[in-house]
N, C-alpha and C positions, 0 to 999 in steps of 0.2 A: 484338691483342685486338679482338674483334668488338663494336662499339658497339650494334648493332641489338637483341640480346636485353636488354642493359642499359637501353636506351631504352624498350623495350616494358614491362619490369618497372616502371620509374619512372613511365611514363604510367599503368599500371594502378593503382599505389599512389596516385598523385595523384587519379585519378578516384574511387577508392573512398573516400579521405579527403574529397574534395569532396562526394560524396554524403552521407556521414555528417554533415558540417558543415551541409549544406543541410537535412537532416532535424532537426537539433538544435533549432532554434527552435520547431517545432511540438511536439516532445516537452516542451520546457521550458514552452511555453505551456500545455499540458495540465496539467502539474504545478502551475503557478501558478494557473490558473483554477479548479480544482476546490474549493479551500478555502472559497469563498464559500457553498458548499452543504454543507460538511462537518458542520454542526450537525444535518443530517437523518439522518446515519448512525446506525444502531442499531435497537433494537426498540421499537415503540410499541404500547401496548395501549389499547383502548377500554374503559373501566371498566364501561360499561352492558351488556356482553355478552362481554367477553373476546376480541373480535376483535383480531387482531394484524397490524401491518404491519412487516415486517423490511426495512429499507433497508440494502443492502450497500454502496452507493456511489452517487455522482452524477457523471456525466461533465461536463466543462466546458460542453457545450451544453445541460445541464439534463436529459438523459435519466437517469432513475432506475432503478437495478438494485434491484428490490424484489419481495417475495412477500407474499401475503395468507394468513392462517390463520383458518379459521372452522369448527371447529378444524383441519380438513384443509387442506393447502397448495394454494393456487390461484395461477396466474400472473396478473399484470396484463396486459391487452391493451395498455394504454398507461400510462406513468408519466412525468411531466414536472415538473421544478422550474423556477421562474422568479423573477425579481426585478421588483417594481413599486415603484420608488424604494427605500425602506428595508424594504419588506415582502417577505418570502420566502414564495412561494406554491408549493403542490404539488398536482398533479392526478393522480388514479388512476382508471383505468377497468377494470372487470371484465366479462368476457363468458363465462367458463367457469363450470361448476357451477350453472347456473340463475340467474346474475346478469344475463344478457342486457342489458348496457349500463349497469349501475349504476355510479355515480361518487362519488368523494370529491373535494371542492374544499376545500382546507385552507390555512390560513396559520400560519406559525410565530410563536408568542408567546414572545419571549425572557424576559419577566418571570416567566412560569409554567413555561417549558420545555415547553409543550404545542403540539400541532397542533390548531387549532380551525377549524370550518367546517360544511359541510353534506354529508350523505350523501343521494344520490338513489337510491332503490330503484326501479329501472326497471320491474320486474314489477308492483309495486303502484302505480307512478306517484305516489310520495310522497317528500317531502323531510323530513329530520330534522336538527336541530342536533346536532352531535357534537363530541367532542374526544378526542384520544389523548394519553396521558401516557407519558413515557419509562419503559421497564421497567428 
């Protein structure tokens, strides 16, 4: 019996298994880290105009997968969640559809289940206090 093919197959199997094990911690880390931002997932409506933010998910590094509706769908140029102590913050920037750098800087209020903060309308160079409630 020739041991070389058997040795090659065993080496390949161990290398493949080793690669899978080496990748497992990062996959597990992603699954564990994301829940701190899970409360942001869902649809949020601004009652003073019907503007909607749909949060599909948040990556462990805080990148937010979200869309804006006014009423047509617009992508965010940037969407980021972060923690400041116990405070959960979220930042959204719009550049499409005539928004040219308009931003939302919001914090999550667990008591009311609202996102509260300011909207900077870049074209008019004005700031507004706003809040979003869960749909």
